[in-house]
C-alpha positions as CSV (number, residue, x, y, z in Angstrom):
1,M,41.8,69.7,85.9
2,T,43.6,72.2,88.6
3,T,47.1,72.3,89.0
4,D,48.3,72.9,92.9
5,T,51.3,75.0,92.0
6,G,51.7,76.3,95.9
7,D,52.6,72.6,96.3
8,T,54.4,71.9,93.5
9,G,56.8,75.0,94.6
10,D,57.2,73.0,97.6
11,R,58.4,70.4,96.6
12,Q,60.6,71.9,94.1
13,R,62.0,74.0,96.8
14,A,62.4,70.1,99.3
15,L,64.7,68.8,96.2
16,E,66.9,72.4,96.1
17,P,70.1,71.5,98.2
18,T,70.9,73.2,101.6
19,W,73.4,75.8,101.7
20,E,75.1,73.6,104.2
21,E,75.0,70.8,101.3
22,H,76.8,74.4,99.0
23,F,79.2,74.5,101.3
24,L,79.6,71.8,103.3
25,G,79.2,68.9,101.0
26,E,76.1,67.4,102.5
27,P,73.5,68.4,105.1
28,P,73.5,68.4,108.7
29,R,72.4,65.1,110.1
30,M,73.9,64.4,113.6
31,T,73.6,65.2,116.6
32,R,76.7,65.8,119.4
33,P,76.3,62.4,121.3
34,E,76.4,60.9,117.5
35,V,79.9,62.6,117.0
36,A,80.9,62.6,120.3
37,A,80.6,58.1,119.9
38,I,81.6,58.0,116.2
39,L,85.0,59.6,117.5
40,G,85.1,58.5,120.7
41,I,86.1,61.2,123.1
42,P,83.9,62.9,125.6
43,D,81.1,65.1,125.2
44,A,82.9,67.9,126.9
45,V,86.0,67.8,124.3
46,T,83.9,68.4,121.4
47,D,81.7,71.2,123.4
48,R,85.0,72.8,124.1
49,F,86.1,72.5,120.1
50,W,82.8,73.7,119.8
51,H,82.8,76.5,121.7
52,A,86.2,78.0,120.2
53,L,85.5,77.9,116.5
54,G,83.1,80.3,117.9
55,F,79.5,78.8,117.7
56,P,76.7,78.8,120.6
57,I,75.6,76.0,122.4
58,V,74.1,72.7,120.9
59,E,71.2,70.4,122.6
60,D,71.9,66.4,122.2
61,D,68.4,66.4,120.6
62,E,70.0,68.9,117.2
63,A,70.8,66.9,114.0
64,I,73.3,70.4,112.9
65,F,76.9,67.8,112.5
66,T,78.0,67.0,109.1
67,G,80.6,64.5,108.2
68,A,83.0,67.7,107.6
69,D,82.4,68.2,111.4
70,V,83.9,65.2,112.6
71,A,86.9,65.0,109.9
72,A,87.8,68.3,111.8
73,L,87.5,66.7,115.2
74,R,89.6,64.1,113.8
75,R,92.4,66.1,112.9
76,V,91.8,67.5,116.4
77,Q,92.3,64.2,117.8
78,A,95.7,63.8,115.7
79,L,96.7,66.8,117.0
80,L,96.4,65.6,120.6
81,A,97.8,62.3,120.1
82,D,101.1,64.2,118.7
83,G,101.6,66.2,121.7
84,V,100.0,69.0,121.4
85,A,98.4,70.4,124.5
86,E,94.8,70.8,124.6
87,E,95.1,74.7,125.5
88,T,97.3,75.1,123.1
89,A,94.9,73.2,120.4
90,L,92.0,75.6,121.3
91,A,93.5,78.6,121.4
92,M,94.9,77.9,118.0
93,T,91.2,76.7,116.8
94,R,90.0,80.4,118.4
95,A,92.7,82.4,116.4
96,L,91.4,80.2,113.3
97,A,87.7,80.9,114.1
98,R,87.8,84.6,114.6
99,T,89.9,85.0,111.5
100,T,87.9,83.0,109.3
101,D,84.3,84.1,110.8
102,R,85.6,88.2,110.2
103,L,86.4,86.7,106.6
104,A,83.2,85.0,105.6
105,V,81.4,88.5,106.5
106,W,83.6,90.6,104.7
107,Q,83.3,88.3,102.0
108,T,79.5,88.3,102.0
109,Q,79.5,92.0,101.9
110,L,81.7,92.1,99.7
111,I,79.6,90.0,96.8
112,A,76.5,91.3,98.2
113,E,77.6,94.5,97.0
114,V,78.5,93.7,93.9
115,F,74.5,92.4,93.1
116,T,73.8,95.9,94.9
117,P,76.2,98.3,92.7
118,V,77.1,101.5,94.2
119,E,76.2,104.7,91.9
120,I,78.7,107.4,91.6
121,T,76.8,110.5,90.7
122,D,79.6,112.8,90.5
123,S,83.3,111.7,91.8
124,L,84.4,115.1,91.8
125,P,83.3,117.9,94.3
126,T,82.0,120.5,92.3
127,A,82.5,124.4,93.0
128,S,79.1,124.3,94.8
129,D,79.9,122.0,96.4
130,L,82.6,123.3,97.9
131,H,81.3,126.4,99.2
132,D,78.1,124.6,100.7
133,G,80.6,122.8,102.7
134,V,79.3,118.7,101.1
135,H,81.6,116.3,101.2
136,P,82.3,113.9,97.8
137,A,81.5,111.0,99.6
138,A,78.2,112.6,100.3
139,K,77.1,112.3,96.7
140,V,77.0,108.4,96.9
141,K,74.3,107.0,96.0
142,D,72.1,105.8,99.0
143,T,71.4,102.0,99.0
144,R,70.2,100.0,101.9
145,T,72.8,98.6,104.2
146,V,70.9,95.2,104.4
147,A,70.8,93.7,101.5
148,N,66.9,92.4,100.0
149,R,66.1,88.8,99.9
150,A,66.6,88.4,96.3
151,I,70.2,90.0,96.4
152,A,71.2,87.8,99.2
153,E,70.0,85.1,97.7
154,A,72.3,85.7,94.6
155,A,74.7,86.7,96.6
156,A,75.3,83.0,98.4
157,R,74.3,81.6,94.8
158,E,77.7,82.9,93.8
159,L,79.5,82.1,96.5
160,A,78.6,78.7,96.8
161,R,79.5,79.1,93.2
162,L,83.2,80.2,93.8
163,C,83.9,78.5,97.3
164,D,86.0,75.8,95.7
165,E,88.1,78.6,94.0
166,I,88.4,80.4,96.3
167,E,89.6,77.6,99.3
168,P,92.8,76.7,97.8
169,L,93.8,80.9,97.8
170,L,93.1,80.5,101.3
171,V,95.2,78.1,102.3
172,F,97.8,80.0,100.1
173,A,97.7,83.2,101.8
174,W,98.0,81.6,105.2
175,R,100.7,79.7,104.4
176,R,102.5,83.1,103.1
177,H,101.6,84.8,106.0
178,L,103.2,81.9,108.1
179,T,106.3,81.8,106.1
180,A,106.4,85.3,106.6
181,A,105.4,85.2,110.9
182,V,108.2,82.5,111.1
183,T,111.0,84.9,109.7
184,R,110.5,88.1,111.3
185,M,110.1,85.4,115.2
186,L,113.9,84.1,113.6
187,A,115.1,87.7,112.8
188,D,113.8,88.9,116.8
189,A,114.9,85.9,118.8
190,T,118.4,86.7,120.3
191,P,120.3,84.1,121.9
192,D,118.9,85.0,125.0
193,V,117.0,82.2,126.8
194,Q,114.4,85.5,127.4
195,S,113.9,86.9,124.8
196,S,112.4,90.5,125.2
197,A,109.8,92.5,123.2
198,P,110.9,93.3,119.8
199,D,111.6,97.1,118.3
200,R,109.0,98.2,116.1
201,I,107.9,100.7,114.3
202,V,104.2,101.9,115.1
203,G,102.2,104.3,112.9
204,F,98.3,105.4,113.4
205,A,96.6,107.3,110.6
206,D,93.1,108.7,111.2
207,L,91.1,110.5,108.9
208,V,90.5,114.3,110.4
209,S,86.9,115.3,110.6
210,F,85.4,111.9,110.3
211,T,82.9,112.2,113.0
212,S,81.3,115.3,111.1
213,L,81.4,112.9,108.1
214,V,78.8,111.1,110.9
215,R,76.5,113.2,111.0
216,R,76.1,114.6,107.3
217,M,76.2,111.4,106.0
218,S,74.1,108.0,105.8
219,E,75.6,104.1,106.8
220,R,75.8,103.5,103.5
221,Q,77.5,106.3,101.6
222,L,80.2,106.1,105.4
223,A,80.8,102.3,104.9
224,V,81.7,103.6,101.1
225,V,84.6,106.2,102.2
226,V,85.7,103.4,105.3
227,Q,86.0,100.7,102.5
228,R,87.8,102.8,100.3
229,F,90.3,104.1,103.2
230,E,91.1,100.7,103.6
231,A,92.2,99.7,100.5
232,L,93.9,102.9,99.9
233,A,95.6,102.1,103.3
234,S,96.5,98.6,102.9
235,D,98.0,99.3,99.4
236,V,100.6,101.6,100.7
237,I,101.6,100.1,103.9
238,T,102.1,96.7,102.1
239,A,103.7,98.2,98.8
240,H,106.7,99.5,101.4
241,G,106.9,95.7,103.3
242,G,104.9,97.0,106.2
243,R,101.7,95.1,108.1
244,V,98.7,96.1,108.8
245,I,98.0,95.3,112.2
246,K,94.1,96.3,112.6
247,T,91.7,99.0,111.0
248,V,88.8,100.4,113.0
249,G,86.6,102.8,110.8
250,D,88.6,105.9,110.1
251,E,92.0,105.0,111.5
252,V,94.7,101.9,110.7
253,L,97.0,100.7,112.9
254,F,100.3,99.6,111.2
255,V,103.9,98.1,112.3
256,H,107.5,98.3,110.8
257,T,111.1,97.3,110.9
258,D,113.1,99.8,108.9
259,A,113.1,103.5,109.3
260,A,112.9,104.3,105.8
261,P,110.0,102.6,104.5
262,A,108.2,103.6,107.2
263,A,108.4,107.1,106.8
264,A,107.5,106.6,102.6
265,I,104.1,104.7,104.3
266,A,103.3,107.9,106.4
267,L,104.1,110.3,104.0
268,D,102.5,108.3,101.3
269,L,99.3,107.7,103.2
270,V,98.9,111.9,103.5
271,A,99.8,112.0,99.4
272,A,97.3,109.3,98.7
273,M,94.4,110.7,100.4
274,D,95.1,114.3,99.7
275,D,94.6,112.5,95.7
276,D,91.9,110.9,96.6
277,P,88.7,113.1,96.6
278,L,86.2,110.6,97.8
279,L,88.4,110.8,101.5
280,P,88.6,113.8,103.7
281,P,92.4,114.1,105.1
282,V,94.7,112.0,107.3
283,R,97.0,112.5,109.8
284,V,100.0,109.8,110.8
285,G,101.6,109.5,114.2
286,M,104.9,107.1,114.3
287,A,106.8,105.9,117.2
288,Y,109.8,104.2,117.3
289,G,110.7,101.3,120.8
290,R,109.4,98.1,121.5
291,V,105.9,96.1,121.6
292,V,104.0,93.4,123.0
293,S,102.8,91.6,120.0
294,R,99.6,89.0,121.2
295,L,96.9,87.2,118.9
296,G,97.8,89.3,116.0
297,D,97.7,92.4,117.6
298,V,100.3,94.8,119.3
299,F,100.1,96.5,122.4
300,G,102.5,98.5,125.2
301,T,103.8,102.0,125.7
302,T,105.4,102.6,122.2
303,V,101.8,102.1,120.5
304,N,100.7,103.8,123.1
305,R,102.7,107.0,122.4
306,A,101.6,106.5,118.5
307,S,98.2,106.7,119.0
308,R,98.4,110.0,121.2
309,L,101.2,111.6,119.2
310,T,98.3,111.4,116.2
311,A,95.8,112.8,118.1
312,V,97.7,116.0,118.5
313,T,99.4,116.2,114.6
314,P,97.8,118.4,112.9
315,D,95.7,118.4,109.3
316,G,97.9,116.1,106.3
317,R,101.2,116.0,108.5
318,V,103.3,113.4,109.9
319,Y,105.0,113.8,113.4
320,V,107.6,111.4,114.9
321,D,108.7,110.8,118.4
322,E,112.0,111.5,119.2
323,A,113.3,108.2,119.0
324,L,112.4,107.4,115.8
325,A,113.6,110.9,115.0
326,T,116.9,110.0,115.8
327,R,117.1,107.1,114.0
328,L,115.4,109.0,110.5
329,T,118.4,111.6,111.0
330,S,120.3,109.1,108.9
331,V,118.1,107.6,106.7
332,S,118.4,109.9,102.8
333,G,115.5,111.3,101.4
334,F,113.5,112.7,104.3
335,D,114.0,115.7,106.8
336,V,112.5,116.0,110.4
337,I,111.3,119.1,111.5
338,P,111.3,119.9,114.9
339,A,107.9,120.5,116.6
340,R,107.0,122.4,120.1
341,R,106.8,120.3,123.1
342,R,103.4,118.7,123.7
343,I,102.1,117.1,126.6
344,L,100.7,113.4,125.5
345,R,98.1,112.2,128.3
346,G,98.9,109.0,129.8
347,I,102.3,109.5,128.2
348,G,103.8,112.8,129.3
349,A,105.8,115.6,127.4
350,V,106.9,114.8,124.2
351,R,108.8,116.8,121.7
352,P,107.3,115.6,118.5
353,G,109.4,115.9,114.7
354,E,107.3,116.7,111.8
355,L,108.4,114.5,108.9
356,R,108.8,115.8,105.0
357,R,110.5,114.1,102.6
358,H,114.0,116.2,102.1
359,S,113.3,119.6,99.5
360,G,117.3,119.2,98.6
361,E,118.1,122.9,100.1
362,R,120.4,122.7,102.4
363,R,119.0,123.6,106.1
364,S,120.6,125.8,108.3
């Protein structure tokens, strides 16, 4: 008797839950018109919120929706019925979508890396490495940037297993950060009817010679360097009560409300990168003034001044603008040494100061 193992395997795979079932609780079985009919709302409304979630146009005959989608749209209906304007609800949906999209991609990559371990052949540079100009990060064993099928499936199974444990942490983190955001908003509020933009200390930390690293390393090796930089920078910034606004490859943007911890962040960033054999030196530029906060980011002249100041800061140093230098004069533990006048593109002439920890010696 001959057994058709191919047919048996196909039947077995057909019985296995789909990834939608793993993560959403059930397979997709409803079309867009069916969802609209269940909820009693026009197709156009479901389309707008589906697009706000970051998903593409859906044809009427595509069965891609589940009960979870219906439940989510019911919550949207409740928001609208409670007096929330549709544009506000759409904007909040976009904010959630952009944040969770990045979070989901980040998490899948992290778990895939667990199944594709990075091997460090030598964490410290040898004398010959330094003589030959080889950066320690170049000694990271190269692996595939994109996981192969077996690794991808192993990572997907692990995420499906952890999903129910991660979800409460996501809600907890959101509530914690929402509490902090509301606290900052109340602290910034003024008795005036028309409040102005709040004052913030804005800092940029920039890895030195990153372009040359890009030319010498593979994509995987660069990813290791960037991940290490982001982790170290985030730890230093949050330890002193700062906020990481965003990281872009070799640069991190942070803000703080208080001069002393902001100064400690900048100097600790320099020290942390200097102590890490995997990372090149870092330079930090900081400025004080009004900022415009929008969509989780910050904008304005103060942000531009900090960015331009970073570009002219020497390797392994911290430069601050005159406004922040003035605030630091009354802060113990730090010195600001006047540097030569600089012309910053789009900003004009500035007289930065180099931030240092106080040495204990009396200055003339």
